C-alpha positions as CSV (number, residue, x, y, z in Angstrom):
1,E,154.8,129.3,132.6
2,L,156.6,131.6,135.0
3,H,157.7,135.1,133.7
4,T,160.1,136.2,136.3
5,A,160.8,139.7,134.9
6,K,157.1,140.7,135.1
7,K,156.3,138.3,138.0
8,E,153.4,136.7,136.1
9,I,152.2,133.2,135.8
10,F,150.4,131.7,132.8
11,K,148.4,128.5,132.5
12,A,147.6,127.2,129.1
13,K,148.9,130.6,127.7
14,A,146.3,132.5,129.8
15,P,147.4,134.8,132.6
16,V,146.6,133.7,136.2
17,E,145.6,136.2,138.8
18,I,147.8,135.6,141.8
19,T,148.9,137.7,144.8
20,A,152.4,138.8,145.4
21,L,152.8,136.2,148.2
22,E,151.5,133.4,146.0
23,Y,154.0,134.4,143.3
24,R,156.8,134.3,145.8
25,M,155.8,130.9,146.9
26,V,155.7,129.6,143.3
27,D,159.1,131.2,142.7
28,A,160.6,129.5,145.7
29,L,159.3,126.1,144.6
30,V,160.3,126.6,141.0
31,A,163.9,127.5,142.2
32,Q,164.1,124.1,143.8
33,R,162.0,122.2,141.3
34,G,161.8,118.4,142.0
35,Q,163.1,118.9,145.5
36,V,161.1,119.1,148.7
37,V,161.1,122.6,150.1
38,S,160.7,122.5,153.9
39,R,157.9,124.3,155.6
40,S,160.4,126.2,157.7
41,Y,162.2,127.5,154.6
42,L,158.9,128.7,153.1
43,Y,157.9,130.4,156.3
44,E,161.2,132.2,156.5
45,H,161.2,133.0,152.7
46,L,157.6,134.3,152.7
47,F,157.1,135.8,156.1
48,S,160.5,136.9,157.4
49,E,159.2,140.4,158.2
50,E,156.0,139.3,159.8
51,K,155.8,139.4,163.6
52,E,153.1,136.7,163.9
53,V,152.0,134.2,161.3
54,V,149.0,132.0,161.6
55,S,150.1,128.4,161.8
56,N,148.1,127.1,158.8
57,I,149.0,130.0,156.5
58,L,151.1,127.8,154.2
59,E,148.2,125.4,153.7
60,V,145.9,128.3,152.8
61,Y,148.4,129.5,150.1
62,V,148.9,126.0,148.8
63,C,145.2,125.5,148.6
64,N,144.8,128.8,146.7
65,L,147.6,127.9,144.3
66,R,146.0,124.5,143.6
67,K,142.7,126.1,142.8
68,K,144.3,128.6,140.4
69,L,147.0,126.4,138.8
70,G,145.6,122.8,139.1
71,A,145.2,120.3,141.9
72,N,148.5,118.6,141.2
73,F,150.6,121.7,140.7
74,V,152.0,121.8,144.3
75,K,152.5,118.4,145.8
76,T,152.9,117.6,149.5
77,K,155.5,115.4,151.0
78,R,153.8,114.7,154.3
79,G,155.9,115.8,157.3
80,H,158.6,117.4,155.1
81,G,157.2,120.2,152.9
82,Y,156.1,120.9,149.4
83,Y,157.4,120.5,145.9
84,I,156.6,120.9,142.2
85,E,157.8,118.5,139.5
């Protein structure tokens, strides 16, 4: 469950501790649910103000979200990007 007003995420009715950037990533994926969101879109959406971003930063955030929300929460379409169902 995503509560946009309070920027909170719940799993099985329990709050999940996530960072602001993790929330923004989930929000971007939820906004395009069922569609593949490109890596370039996520980089721009999440890190537009950053001067330098580590190349594997998206993988790190996806890994963290999978640990917190379930292994199948964020899916990968190899070579294209990420999506949630």
